[in-house]
Each structure stands twice: as C-alpha cells, then as structure tokens.
C-alpha positions as a printed Julia matrix, in Angstrom:
502×3 Matrix{Float64}:
  -9.07   22.12   -4.02
  -6.52   21.49   -1.24
  -6.27   19.54    1.86
  -6.87   22.45    4.23
 -10.05   23.08    2.47
 -10.91   19.46    2.88
 -10.31   19.87    6.73
 -12.56   22.97    6.84
 -15.36   20.97    5.08
 -15.3    18.29    7.59
 -15.21   20.63   10.56
 -18.08   22.67    8.93
 -20.26   19.45    8.41
 -19.42   17.5    11.55
 -17.33   19.41   14.11
 -18.21   17.29   17.18
 -18.0    13.95   15.63
 -15.09   11.69   17.02
 -12.92   10.84   14.09
  -9.64    9.54   15.82
  -9.11    7.14   18.48
 -11.62    5.78   21.17
 -15.17    6.67   20.82
 -15.4     8.15   24.29
 -12.01    9.99   24.62
 -10.91   10.51   20.88
 -10.23   13.52   18.86
 -13.24   15.42   17.16
 -13.02   17.07   13.88
 -12.8    20.44   15.61
 -10.04   19.23   17.89
  -8.08   18.04   14.98
  -8.09   21.3    13.15
  -7.27   23.24   16.26
  -4.08   20.88   16.79
  -3.28   21.17   13.11
  -3.49   25.02   13.05
  -1.22   25.08   16.26
   1.2    22.84   14.49
   1.2    25.06   11.31
   1.85   28.17   13.55
   4.92   26.33   14.95
   6.04   25.49   11.56
   5.8    28.91   10.16
   7.76   30.47   13.11
  10.72   28.08   12.56
  11.1    28.82    8.86
  10.78   25.17    7.82
  10.19   24.26    4.47
   9.27   20.58    4.91
   7.44   18.51    7.78
   9.23   15.15    8.41
   7.17   12.65   10.31
   9.23    9.98   11.94
   7.05    7.86   14.3
   4.42    5.06   14.44
   0.7     5.15   13.68
  -1.4     7.22   15.94
  -3.15   10.56   16.29
   0.0    12.68   15.73
   0.09   11.46   12.04
  -3.03   13.01   10.76
  -2.49   16.16   12.79
   1.1    16.41   11.4
  -0.41   15.73    7.75
  -2.81   18.62    8.18
  -0.47   20.96    9.9
   1.75   20.56    7.05
  -1.05   21.33    4.74
  -2.34   24.45    6.53
   1.34   25.74    6.57
   1.59   25.04    2.71
   4.56   22.66    3.3
   5.24   19.06    1.79
   4.65   16.3     4.36
   7.06   13.54    4.3
   6.53   10.5     6.5
   9.59    8.36    6.86
  10.17    4.56    7.82
  10.87    4.92   11.43
  12.87    1.51   11.25
  15.46    3.21    9.01
  19.1     2.61   10.48
  21.14    5.52   11.7
  23.18    5.93    8.48
  19.99    5.7     6.17
  17.95    8.33    8.28
  20.89   10.7     8.39
  21.33   10.26    4.59
  17.49   10.87    3.88
  17.26   13.88    6.2
  20.42   15.48    4.92
  18.66   15.59    1.45
  15.55   17.53    2.75
  15.05   21.23    2.47
  15.01   22.81    5.85
  13.01   20.11    7.65
  10.91   20.23   10.77
  10.86   16.7    12.28
   7.95   15.37   14.49
   9.12   12.11   16.02
   8.77    9.78   18.89
  12.51    9.42   19.15
  14.13   12.95   19.18
  17.47   11.75   20.15
  17.88    9.99   16.84
  17.83   13.45   14.93
  19.65   15.59   17.53
  22.65   16.99   15.58
  21.0    16.8    12.24
  20.56   20.11   10.44
  16.85   20.85   10.93
  14.53   23.88   11.42
  13.38   22.23   14.71
  12.54   19.04   16.38
   9.32   18.12   18.31
   8.31   15.12   20.27
   4.98   13.52   19.35
   3.33   14.32   22.48
   4.71   17.93   22.43
   3.31   18.49   18.83
  -0.07   17.09   19.98
  -0.26   19.62   22.88
   1.06   22.81   21.37
  -0.99   25.72   22.66
  -3.93   26.62   20.48
  -3.41   29.59   18.08
  -5.78   32.69   18.0
  -4.85   33.14   14.29
  -7.41   32.3    11.65
  -6.03   30.03    8.92
  -6.42   31.35    5.39
  -4.86   28.03    3.93
  -7.96   26.94    2.29
  -8.06   30.08    0.21
  -4.31   30.6    -0.15
  -2.77   27.07   -0.76
  -2.15   26.37   -4.49
  -3.72   23.02   -5.61
  -0.58   22.5    -7.63
   1.71   22.66   -4.46
   3.3    19.49   -3.35
   1.2    18.13   -0.36
   2.81   14.74    0.22
   6.26   13.22   -0.41
   6.54    9.39   -0.09
   9.6     7.18   -0.66
   8.82    4.43   -2.8
   9.47    0.88   -1.49
  12.43    0.11   -3.55
  11.71   -3.7    -3.99
  13.58   -3.96   -7.27
  15.65   -0.59   -7.32
  16.69    2.22   -5.18
  13.98    4.2    -3.5
  12.8     7.45   -4.89
  10.56   10.31   -3.57
   7.19   10.4    -5.11
   5.58   13.78   -5.18
   1.67   14.04   -4.56
   0.19   17.39   -4.98
  -2.9    18.63   -3.47
  -4.81   18.36   -6.72
  -3.89   14.66   -7.03
  -4.86   13.65   -3.61
  -8.17   15.72   -3.59
  -9.11   14.23   -7.05
  -8.65   10.74   -5.47
 -10.81   11.74   -2.68
 -13.75   13.21   -4.54
 -13.56   10.49   -6.99
 -13.89    7.78   -4.55
 -15.55    9.0    -1.36
 -18.97   10.44   -0.54
 -18.76   13.29    2.04
 -20.13   12.58    5.51
 -21.76    9.53    4.06
 -21.27    7.09    6.99
 -23.11    6.66   10.36
 -21.19    7.82   13.53
 -20.95    4.26   14.7
 -18.52    3.32   11.82
 -14.89    2.73   12.61
 -11.84    1.74   10.68
  -8.64    0.06   11.81
  -5.52    1.26   10.28
  -2.53   -1.12   10.64
  -0.52   -0.11    7.59
   2.61    2.0     8.4
   2.32    5.76    8.22
   4.86    6.13    5.61
   2.75    4.08    2.98
   0.27    5.7     0.58
  -2.51    3.53    2.05
  -2.05    5.37    5.44
  -2.3     8.75    3.71
  -5.34    7.7     1.62
  -7.02    6.29    4.86
  -6.54    9.28    6.95
  -7.97   11.56    4.11
 -10.89    9.24    3.1
 -12.11    8.18    6.35
 -12.07   11.8     7.72
 -13.99   13.02    4.67
 -16.52   10.29    5.11
 -16.84   10.76    8.62
 -15.55    7.48    9.91
 -13.7     7.13   13.17
 -10.06    5.82   12.7
  -8.38    3.52   15.18
  -4.6     3.08   14.76
  -2.82   -0.12   15.43
   0.95    0.43   15.52
   2.42   -3.11   15.9
   0.39   -5.79   13.89
  -0.13   -9.21   15.28
  -2.97  -11.41   13.96
  -4.21  -11.91   17.56
  -3.9    -8.19   18.34
  -5.65   -7.13   15.05
  -8.62   -9.54   15.92
  -8.84   -8.38   19.47
  -8.75   -4.66   18.54
 -11.55   -5.18   15.91
 -13.65   -6.91   18.59
 -12.91   -4.33   21.21
 -13.36   -1.22   19.31
 -16.32   -2.48   17.28
 -14.37   -1.89   13.97
 -16.6    -2.0    10.82
 -13.96   -1.43    8.27
 -10.32   -2.39    7.89
  -7.49   -2.54    5.3
  -4.63   -5.04    5.44
  -1.83   -6.11    3.12
  -1.88   -9.72    1.86
   0.75  -11.08    4.44
  -1.49   -9.57    7.17
  -4.67  -11.39    5.8
  -2.87  -14.65    5.35
  -1.71  -14.43    9.11
  -5.25  -13.4    10.36
  -6.78  -16.45    8.41
  -4.29  -18.7     9.9
  -5.07  -17.22   13.49
  -8.74  -17.84   13.07
  -8.17  -21.31   11.78
  -6.1   -22.15   14.84
  -8.82  -20.57   17.04
 -11.51  -22.57   15.25
 -13.66  -19.36   15.07
 -15.11  -16.91   12.69
 -13.89  -13.3    12.35
 -15.65  -10.56   14.61
 -19.19   -9.82   13.33
 -18.82   -6.2    13.49
 -16.64   -6.13   10.51
 -18.58   -4.84    7.57
 -15.66   -4.41    5.11
 -12.38   -5.74    4.76
  -9.9    -4.36    2.14
  -6.7    -5.91    0.96
  -3.96   -4.96   -1.59
  -0.53   -4.15   -2.24
   0.75   -7.41   -3.3
  -0.32  -10.71   -4.75
  -2.27  -13.2    -2.68
  -3.27  -16.66   -3.4
  -6.97  -17.13   -4.39
  -7.28  -20.11   -1.92
  -6.55  -17.6     1.03
  -9.29  -15.26   -0.22
 -11.77  -18.05   -0.4
 -11.01  -18.99    2.94
 -11.04  -15.51    4.33
 -14.64  -15.11    2.68
 -15.67  -18.22    4.65
 -14.11  -17.0     7.98
 -15.72  -13.44    7.58
 -19.22  -14.27    6.2
 -20.61  -10.94    7.23
 -18.01   -8.8     5.55
 -17.76   -7.51    2.03
 -14.26   -7.9     0.61
 -12.57   -5.28   -1.38
  -9.19   -5.79   -3.34
  -7.67   -2.43   -4.27
  -4.96   -1.82   -6.69
  -3.03    1.45   -6.8
   0.5     2.9    -6.62
   2.07    5.57   -4.5
   2.52    7.62   -7.77
  -1.34    7.36   -8.44
  -2.36    8.64   -4.99
  -3.91    5.35   -3.91
  -6.33    3.11   -5.67
  -6.94    3.08   -9.34
  -8.98   -0.27   -9.65
 -11.18   -2.19   -7.27
 -12.75   -5.73   -7.06
 -15.77   -5.03   -4.8
 -17.88   -7.17   -2.63
 -20.14   -8.26   -5.44
 -17.19   -9.12   -7.65
 -15.86  -11.34   -5.02
 -19.24  -13.14   -4.3
 -19.88  -13.57   -8.0
 -16.39  -15.0    -8.68
 -16.58  -17.64   -5.83
 -20.24  -18.6    -6.68
 -19.7   -18.98  -10.37
 -19.13  -22.32  -12.24
 -17.73  -20.39  -15.28
 -13.82  -20.73  -15.14
 -13.53  -17.24  -16.73
 -15.8   -15.63  -14.05
 -14.24  -17.7   -11.24
 -10.78  -16.62  -12.23
 -11.74  -12.89  -11.53
 -11.14  -13.62   -7.87
  -7.44  -13.28   -8.89
  -8.07   -9.76  -10.51
  -7.92   -6.44   -8.99
 -11.3    -5.41  -10.34
 -11.93   -2.69  -12.83
 -10.88    0.82  -13.12
 -12.38    3.59  -10.92
 -14.77    5.89  -12.94
 -12.17    8.77  -12.41
  -9.27    6.96  -14.16
  -8.6     5.11  -17.37
  -6.47    2.04  -17.58
  -4.89    0.44  -20.55
  -2.52   -2.53  -21.34
  -0.1    -1.79  -24.2
   2.46   -3.89  -26.1
   6.17   -2.9   -26.71
   5.09   -0.61  -29.61
   2.69    1.21  -27.47
  -0.53   -0.2   -29.1
  -3.33   -1.52  -26.83
  -3.31   -5.21  -26.21
  -6.22   -7.28  -27.1
  -8.23   -8.81  -24.05
  -6.26  -11.51  -22.41
  -2.9   -10.35  -23.87
  -0.25   -9.38  -21.29
   1.62   -6.04  -21.59
   2.45   -2.96  -19.81
  -0.21   -1.2   -17.59
  -0.66    2.42  -18.06
  -2.94    4.83  -16.27
  -4.47    8.25  -16.71
  -6.59   10.5   -14.49
  -6.4    13.68  -12.36
  -5.35   11.73   -9.18
  -2.33   10.38  -11.18
   0.94   12.01  -10.17
   3.68   10.07  -11.88
   6.4    12.56  -10.53
   9.5    12.28   -8.53
  11.81   14.76   -6.81
  14.84   13.01   -8.41
  13.49   12.35  -11.99
  10.65   14.85  -12.49
   7.4    13.79  -14.22
   7.16   10.65  -16.04
   3.81   11.31  -17.51
   3.79   11.25  -21.32
   2.38   14.07  -23.32
  -1.11   12.55  -23.6
  -1.06   12.18  -19.61
  -0.41    8.37  -19.49
   1.65    7.03  -16.54
   3.58    3.82  -17.18
   3.09    1.95  -13.98
   5.92   -0.51  -14.64
   3.51   -3.28  -13.84
   2.71   -6.01  -16.41
  -0.88   -7.59  -16.73
  -3.92   -7.9   -18.86
  -7.49   -6.9   -19.21
 -10.22   -9.61  -19.73
 -13.07   -9.05  -22.21
 -15.26   -7.39  -19.33
 -12.55   -4.84  -18.3
 -11.28   -6.74  -15.06
  -7.46   -6.14  -14.52
  -5.11   -8.89  -13.82
  -1.67   -7.83  -12.57
   1.08  -10.25  -13.38
   3.97   -8.42  -11.64
   6.53   -5.81  -12.18
   8.2    -5.34  -15.49
  11.41   -5.47  -13.6
  10.63   -8.88  -12.49
  10.56  -10.4   -15.82
  13.08  -13.21  -16.17
  15.21  -13.1   -19.45
  16.62  -16.6   -19.85
  18.68  -17.32  -22.96
  16.66  -14.48  -24.71
  13.19  -15.69  -23.68
  10.94  -13.36  -21.5
   9.32  -15.41  -18.72
   6.74  -14.0   -16.3
   7.34  -15.17  -12.68
   3.67  -15.06  -12.06
   2.83  -17.94  -14.4
   5.35  -20.08  -12.6
   4.05  -18.92   -9.21
   0.55  -19.77  -10.05
   1.39  -23.42  -10.96
   3.61  -23.92   -7.8
   0.73  -22.47   -5.55
  -1.52  -25.12   -6.62
   0.83  -27.9    -5.17
  -0.81  -29.08   -1.98
   2.27  -28.68    0.04
   3.06  -25.05   -1.01
   1.65  -22.08    1.32
   3.41  -19.22   -0.67
   5.97  -19.03   -3.24
   8.04  -16.47   -5.12
   9.79  -16.97   -8.54
  12.79  -14.73   -9.58
  15.67  -14.43  -11.95
  18.97  -15.6   -10.64
  22.11  -14.38  -12.43
  23.6   -16.84  -14.62
  26.94  -16.55  -16.73
  25.49  -18.68  -19.57
  21.98  -17.96  -19.8
  21.86  -14.45  -18.45
  19.38  -15.56  -15.82
  17.96  -18.79  -14.34
  14.64  -19.36  -12.68
  14.82  -19.49   -8.97
  11.77  -20.6    -6.99
  11.57  -19.76   -3.19
   9.08  -21.8    -1.51
   7.3   -21.72    2.02
   5.64  -24.95    2.83
   2.32  -25.34    4.68
   2.84  -26.34    8.33
   3.49  -30.08    8.43
   3.76  -30.49    4.82
   6.85  -32.12    3.2
   8.05  -32.31   -0.36
  11.3   -32.23   -2.32
  12.64  -29.73   -4.78
  12.62  -32.26   -7.68
   9.02  -32.97   -6.99
   8.18  -29.22   -7.46
  10.3   -29.03  -10.62
   8.48  -32.09  -12.02
   5.08  -30.39  -11.0
   5.83  -27.21  -12.99
   7.38  -29.22  -15.95
   4.29  -31.14  -16.38
   2.1   -28.0   -16.52
   4.32  -25.68  -18.29
   6.95  -26.23  -20.88
  10.45  -27.29  -19.81
  12.04  -23.76  -20.3
   9.78  -22.46  -17.55
  10.91  -25.21  -15.05
  12.77  -23.56  -12.03
  16.53  -24.24  -12.12
  16.81  -23.69   -8.44
  14.18  -24.57   -5.76
  14.89  -23.12   -2.31
  12.78  -23.64    0.78
  12.48  -20.76    3.11
  10.93  -20.38    6.65
   9.79  -16.75    5.74
  10.1   -14.26    3.06
  11.93  -11.03    3.43
   9.52   -8.22    3.01
   9.09   -4.41    3.17
   6.87   -3.42    6.08
   4.04   -3.12    3.81
   4.17   -6.88    2.83
   5.96   -6.67   -0.55
   8.55   -9.36   -1.06
  12.06   -8.16   -1.37
  13.07  -10.18   -4.44
  16.54   -8.78   -4.37
  17.14  -10.26   -1.02
  15.98  -13.59   -2.2
  18.14  -13.68   -5.32
  21.06  -12.83   -3.18
  20.72  -16.2    -1.43
  21.88  -17.99   -4.72
  25.3   -17.78   -6.14
  25.97  -18.15   -9.93
  27.01  -21.79   -9.37
  23.74  -22.58   -7.89
  24.87  -22.9    -4.3
  23.26  -21.23   -1.45
  24.55  -18.13    0.46
  24.46  -18.51    4.22
C-alpha cells in the first residue's frame, strides 16, 4: 500500500464529502485529488526529487503531501520559523527540492528545481493525465521526511516510508467510519508527525479537517464553537492554557467537542482532572508516539481516563499519569541495561516493534535491531496490567557523583507543591560532581514561595541526594513549537558556580 492508493480509496468511497476547510466552501475528496494530481504533474515537469513545504497549517499542506505521494517523491515539511541561515543550510542538503511556500522571497537564490507560492500551488490547472501512482509507487519508497525536534541533541531527518504510514493508518483507523457532521481542529504545526498523522487518519475516516495556524486559547475555543468541531488534538502546553482560559471565563468547554486528544510531552494529572471537569461531554485520549514510529504507539482512551479518576485504588488512579496501553499493531517492552525485560514497575529503556515503526534517519540509516525492535531513547515502566508510564528521555538522566537520577521523580514531587504550576528538572554541569540537579519552576498566578522551601519539600519526600542544588524561578519555559521543553536552554541559564546567566 501507498499514500496515493489511500487517496484513491477515499475518492472512490466519498468523492463529494467536504474534507478540508469550511463545511460550505471547503475542499471535497475529489477536489483534493485533482489538486494533488496537478501538483504532481508540476513536480514531474521540473525534475524535482523532493517536495519541501515551508508554510503554515492550511489546505495546501494535505495537497502538497499527496502531490508528493502521487509524484513518488519524499515530502519534507519544514519549520517556517527557521532563521535565514538555518533555512539555507537545511535546503542546501536537499536533493533537487521543489519548494511550496507562503514566503517565496525567502528561498529565491537557493538552488532548487522550482518554487511555488501556496496560492499558486493550490490553483494549478487540472491535468488530463490519469495517475498510475497507486499501482506504481513502491510501498518501500520514502514518503515523508521529518526533522526531529532536537530538544537534547542536533536535529536529524527521520524517514517514514509508505508502508510505515499506511500500517499506522490501517492499524488505528476504520475507513469511512464517521458521519459527515464530524470535524477535527488541527493546531499542531505542519512539520510535526501529528500533523501528518492527522491529515491521513481524518481523511481516511472521512472527517472534515479545520486548520488553526496560530494558536491562542481563546482563538482555539472560538474556532471549536464556530466550526462545530467534534474532535481535536493539542499538545500539553496548549491544554494547560485552554484550561486556564476556561477557568478565567468561568465556563465549560464547547459541547460540540466529543473527543480531545493530547500528547507529545508530560502534563500534570491535576491539569487533566480539571480538563475532564471543564469538558464533561468529551472523551479524552492521551496518545504516545514518536516521529520514528509514524505517530501513536500507545493510547490511554476515554474509558481509561474515567476509570482512573473514579477509582479509589492508588494504583488504578495513578494510570491517569500513564500513556495507556500499546496499540494492537505494535509491541512495547521495557528493558534493562543488559537487554532483558524489566519486571512490572521497574524503570528501563522503552523499545517498540511493529510495521509502522520506521526507526530510520537519512544521516544514520536504520536503528532497528536485527529482531525489529527500535530503541525509543525514552525511559519508563509497564505496570502489571500493561499500562505504560513514560519517565523521560534517556538523555535527560542526571548523573550526579556516579548516581543516576531520573528528573521525572523529582518533578512529580515538586508538582505537588501548592505554589508550583509547572516544573522541569535537568542536569547542570558541575566540575566536582559531573552534574548537579537544577529545578526550573513556574509558579501559579499569585503564588509565592522560596527556593529553600522547595528544596525542603523535596528533601522531606525523597532522599537528600535527590534534592535540587539549584532552584530557579522562570516566567515561561523555552519550548519547541510542539510544546516540548528545551532543557538545553534551561541548563544554559546556570553557570558552573551556580550563578545565573542573564
């Protein structure tokens, strides 16, 4: 299977259903295919070997995605906020790229096969040729390239082949399964795996997609109300801000919303509990996945959320902080340093296997082991019933005087302090100990506390070696556009002598 075949299936099953934009004026499945084929024809004529998308969310994104698929070219969406030097460096590494962008002047002078503005690309004249891409595109061909976020190391280009993306699709979505009144709001940036997965899964299910380019909590809520949105996906920082907005408005969330998915980073259980209260008619889904796994590999669904909140059993209630269980199409294990499976409750390295798992980079090749397992570089544990708890990146582990310390354990304790809204713990370089523990804290509005009070709070609940050496109060966390905290930027605030950089 390939993405061109997916598009053909959708057009064959629901050609006149509006799938992108407003219900009255949006793009139907047939319109999408016609524009994608016109785009593919343009790509073929230019001799391009890659389609680069440099722009915001919107109808041009799925058109470009499927145009690349029909032309049998890799599709690379880039961060449109890249600086000039970064953008020039990334484009210089691409193989004969054709660039679709809302800012053509930024790439003029770069060596490309061609450049098209977004509106130009959306209005290319229809082609008379009949695509044979569904029959001719090799499922093993690269379909999508995504730059990893690089929160702890330099970004890499993850390779997702047609077979990886279609395996995810067929393993998690039922074709044409939703009524034509369903609509989903996509507010994650187009260069994130969630944007690609949303474009494919909602198209395949038959659900209309509404794009929100610039997120604000008020704009998000107003769009849900205005467009009668039934499904939405947000990253944790967005959900936290939406909850705050509703609290300030003194209202519940829009009643049209039937499903609200979140994922991509850690979020405090207290925020989820409040969100459940503010959206009483919505089923919540926590999805865990990676770019290298072609989206979600584990899910905590609506039933799991309700059962955890209602339970009086501490173990069951703790599952609200889990990412749920593995999808039926994948296997997840937690292994120790010797590669052996860890018992339930024991933290180790999370590995995953399944047909949707790519585990491949342009720069480093495949990281899949001989038996097909991919090391996610995440740490966590499985409980006795198979619920997965993610404790952070392996690269985040603090090594203080030879002792391995998991930041998540300290973050969980700090987050229970009544003055703390959010916190991040990271290793700060130290000449004597190798690393010391740095805690970066965002306080609740109007709350006050001192660094020593928070150190005492942790010391009383964990042993002294896990007490933060440095506590810094911040007004906001530096994050990637998808809401992942840039720990490197936080660590850079602290010098080896403990003083704070300005």
